[in-house]
N, C-alpha and C positions, 0 to 999 in steps of 0.2 A: 536715201534710195535703197530699196531692197530688190535684189534680183532673184527671180525664180529660175533655178538651175537644175540640171539633170532630170529633165522630165522623162516619164516612162510613157511610151506610146502603145495603145491598144487599137488595132485596126478592126473595123467592122465592115463586112462585105455582104451584099445582098446576092444570094444564090437561089432566089425563088424560081428562077426560070430553068432550073436543072430538069431536063425533060425525062430522065430515067429514074426519077425519085421513087416511084412505086416499085421498080425492079430492085433498087438499092435497099428499100425498107424490107422487102421480102427476103433479100439476102441477109441483111443485118439482124432480122428478127428470128433467127434460127438458134434455139437453145444450145445446140451442139457447138456453136462458134465461141461460147463463153465459158470462163472458169472464174472461180472466186479470186478476188484480188484484195490485198491487205489495205489498200487505200479507199476501197469502196464499201460502204455499209448499205446493205439491202440492194445490191446490184451485182453485176458481173462485168468482166472485161474479156476482150479477145486479144489482149496484149501479147500472149504467148504466140499468137499467129499475127505478127505485126506488119503485114504487107497488104492490107485491104485496098489501098489506093494503087497497088500494082496489079490488081485483078484486071484482066483485059476488058471486061465489061465496063469498068469504071475509069478507064484511062482518060476519058474526056473530063471527068470530074477532077482527077488528079491534075490535068493540064490547067483547068480553070483555077484550082486552088494555087497552083504554082504561079499563075499570072497574078493572083492576089498577093502572094508573097513578094513577087517582083514589084508590084505597085507599092506595097508597104515599104519596101527597101528604098525605092525611089523617093518616097515622101520623107523618109527618116534619114536619108543619105547614108545607107548601109550598102555593103556588097550583098548581092543576092545569093542566099544559100539554096540548095535544092532539097526537096522532100526526101527524107531518109526512110523513116518507118511510119506506119500508120496503123491504127487499131480502132475498135469501137468499144464503147461502154454502154450498158443498158442499166437503167436505174428505175426502181419502183417507188411507190409511196413510202415515205419515211426514210428513204435512202439519202445518202450524201457522200461526197468525196472529201476525204481528209486533206489538210494542207500539204502541199508538195511542190517541188520544182522539177525541172527536167535538165539536170546539170550536164548532160552529154550532148546538148543541142544548142543551136544559136537562137532560132525562133521556134515557137510551138504554136499550134492552132487547134481550134475546136469548131467543127461544123455540126449544126443541129438540124438533122432532117426530120426529127420527131420530138415535139414538146406537147404532151397532152396538157390540158388545162391546169393551171396553178403549179406547174413544175418549178424547180428551184433555179435560182440565178447563179451567176459566176461571181466569186469574191476574190479580189486581189488584195494582198496584204502589203502594207508599207514596206519597201525593201529594207529600210534601216530602222525598223520600229523600235528595237531595244535601245539603239543609240539615241533616238529622239525622245524616248520615254525618260532617259536619264537627263536630257538637256532641258526639256520644256515641261511646263505644267500641262498635263494631258487634257485639261479643259480649254487650253488655248485654241482659239478659233481656227488657226491655221494647221493644227495638228490633226491628221486624219490617219488612223491606224489601218483602215481598210477602205476599199472602194468597191461597191457593188455595181455590176453591169446587168441590167435587165435584158437577158438574152431573148432573142426572137427566133422562132422556127424558121428554118431555111437560111439562116445567116451564119457567116463564118467570122470568127474572132482570131486575130493573130497578135502575139505578144512575145516579149523576150522570154526565153525558156527559163531563165533564172528568177523570174518574177513568181513569188510564192502565190499559189492560187488554190482554191477549194470551191465547194458549192455549199449553199444553204441546205437545210433539210428539205427534201422534196415533199411538198404539201399536196401534190396532185398525183396524176397517173404516170404512165410510162414516159421515159425520157431516153432518147437514143442520141449519142454523139459519136462523131468520127474525130479522133484526135491524131495529131501528127507532130513529128519532130523534123528538124532540118539539119543540114550539115553543109560545109563548104567542100567542093570537089577537090 
C-alpha cells in the first residue's frame, strides 16, 4: 500500500457576482497606482501601497474574500487568519511573474477581476522538488515538478503562502490581479 500524504490545497472561489467590479477596475487601471517590481516582467505592481482591500469602497470585497479564507480554513482544518496586506498587479502581453513565495504570511490569494483573452495561468511548483529530483527518476509517472491552474476571470484562488508560484508568459492582453497575504491576530 502507498499513502498519499501531505497534500497541498488550493481553493477556488467564484466571485462573478461582485457588483462593484466596474468601479474596482476603474480604480485598479490607474497607471499612477503602479511601480516596477523585480518579480514582474512587462507589468507593474501596487505593492508599495499594500492596502487596496482596506479602501472603504471595497470593504465588501474584502469581507467576501475573508469569508472565502474562512471557508478554506474550515475545509483544511486550519485556524483562520485575517487579511493583512493586499495589492494589485497589472501585466501586459509577454509579461510574467517570476517564481516566489510569501514567507511572512500564512495563506495568500489572488483574485482576477480582469483576464483578457489568452492571458497566462498560475503555476505552482512542487514544494520539495529538489529532494524528489534526487530520489526519483524524473520520468516517473507520479513525479510532477509543477501544477498549472487554468485561472478564470472573476475567481479567487487561495493557497499556502510558502507554496512557490509564478505565471506563464502572457500570450494575451491585459491581466489584473488583486493579491493578498494573511496573518494570525
